C-alpha positions as CSV (number, residue, x, y, z in Angstrom):
1,M,0.0,0.0,0.0
2,D,1.4,3.3,-1.1
3,L,1.2,6.1,1.6
4,L,2.2,8.8,-0.9
5,I,0.0,9.3,-4.0
6,K,1.0,11.6,-6.8
7,I,-2.0,13.0,-8.7
8,D,-0.4,13.7,-12.1
9,P,-2.7,15.0,-14.8
10,N,-0.1,13.9,-17.4
11,N,0.0,10.3,-16.2
12,L,-3.6,9.1,-15.8
13,P,-4.9,5.7,-14.7
14,A,-7.6,4.0,-16.8
15,P,-10.7,6.2,-17.2
16,K,-14.3,5.4,-16.2
17,A,-17.0,7.1,-18.3
18,S,-20.5,7.9,-16.9
19,K,-23.6,10.0,-17.3
20,P,-25.6,11.8,-14.6
21,L,-28.5,9.8,-13.0
22,P,-31.7,10.8,-14.7
23,E,-33.1,12.3,-11.5
24,R,-30.0,14.6,-11.2
25,L,-30.0,15.9,-14.8
26,V,-31.2,19.5,-15.0
27,S,-30.3,20.4,-18.6
28,G,-28.1,19.5,-21.5
29,D,-26.4,16.1,-22.1
30,P,-23.2,16.1,-19.9
31,S,-20.9,13.2,-19.7
32,F,-18.3,12.5,-17.1
33,T,-14.9,10.8,-17.1
34,T,-13.2,9.8,-13.8
35,W,-9.6,8.8,-13.3
36,A,-9.5,7.4,-9.8
37,F,-6.0,7.5,-8.2
38,D,-6.9,6.1,-4.8
39,E,-9.8,4.8,-2.8
40,G,-8.3,4.2,0.5
41,K,-9.8,3.7,4.0
42,E,-12.4,1.2,2.8
43,G,-13.6,3.6,0.1
44,R,-14.3,6.4,2.5
45,V,-11.6,8.7,1.0
46,K,-11.3,9.0,-2.8
47,T,-8.9,11.0,-4.9
48,G,-8.6,11.5,-8.6
49,I,-9.3,13.7,-11.6
50,W,-12.8,14.2,-12.9
51,E,-14.0,15.8,-16.1
52,A,-17.5,16.9,-17.2
53,T,-18.8,18.3,-20.5
54,P,-21.2,21.2,-20.6
55,G,-24.6,20.7,-18.9
56,E,-26.4,21.2,-15.6
57,T,-26.8,18.6,-12.8
58,L,-28.2,18.6,-9.3
59,S,-25.3,18.2,-6.8
60,I,-26.3,16.7,-3.4
61,K,-23.4,16.0,-1.0
62,G,-25.3,14.4,1.9
63,E,-22.6,13.6,4.4
64,I,-19.7,14.0,2.0
65,Y,-16.9,16.6,2.1
66,E,-15.4,17.3,-1.3
67,Y,-12.3,19.4,-2.1
68,C,-11.9,20.5,-5.7
69,H,-9.1,22.2,-7.6
70,I,-10.0,23.3,-11.1
71,L,-7.3,22.3,-13.7
72,D,-9.3,23.5,-16.8
73,G,-12.7,24.9,-17.7
74,V,-15.4,26.9,-16.1
75,V,-18.2,25.9,-13.7
76,E,-20.9,27.8,-12.0
77,L,-22.3,26.4,-8.7
78,T,-25.6,27.6,-7.3
79,E,-26.3,26.5,-3.8
80,D,-30.0,26.3,-3.0
81,G,-31.2,29.8,-1.9
82,K,-27.8,31.4,-2.8
83,E,-26.3,33.4,-5.7
84,P,-24.2,31.6,-8.3
85,V,-20.5,31.4,-7.8
86,T,-18.1,30.8,-10.8
87,Y,-14.9,28.8,-10.6
88,R,-12.1,28.7,-13.2
89,K,-8.7,27.1,-13.9
90,G,-6.6,27.5,-10.7
91,D,-9.5,28.0,-8.3
92,S,-10.1,25.6,-5.4
93,F,-13.2,25.1,-3.2
94,V,-14.8,22.8,-0.7
95,M,-18.4,21.5,-0.8
96,K,-19.4,20.6,2.7
97,P,-21.9,18.0,4.0
98,G,-25.4,19.2,3.3
99,F,-24.5,21.1,0.1
100,R,-27.3,21.0,-2.4
101,G,-27.5,23.0,-5.6
102,V,-26.9,23.1,-9.3
103,W,-23.5,22.3,-10.9
104,K,-23.4,24.0,-14.3
105,T,-20.5,23.2,-16.5
106,I,-20.0,26.1,-18.8
107,E,-16.8,25.0,-20.5
108,T,-15.6,21.4,-20.2
109,I,-14.1,21.1,-16.7
110,R,-11.3,19.0,-15.3
111,K,-10.7,19.0,-11.6
112,I,-8.6,17.2,-9.0
113,Y,-10.9,15.9,-6.2
114,V,-10.6,14.6,-2.7
115,V,-13.8,13.1,-1.3
116,I,-14.3,12.2,2.3
117,E,-17.4,10.1,3.2
């Protein structure tokens, strides 16, 4: 078991393609690609790179913390009852447990993520 994981956007593991669940699709036809680097602690902590094409989906974090660092693209997040916030290449943010809102990918986005369940 490696205790030091390098997340290298230029040396990606095998990708996994997916689409949003029908009940989470708000508009458009986004598709997702995930390059999982690590799923340690019995799957409770996950790290990797995630990409989404333009479209809007409902983001519901439940009990999950998620740290994101944007490598490319533009996304607009609108938490329920709040004003939209735009993130671009170089920006980082955390979605805390209980977050619920709309994830709108404006330009294909690629991010590093760390999820803690």
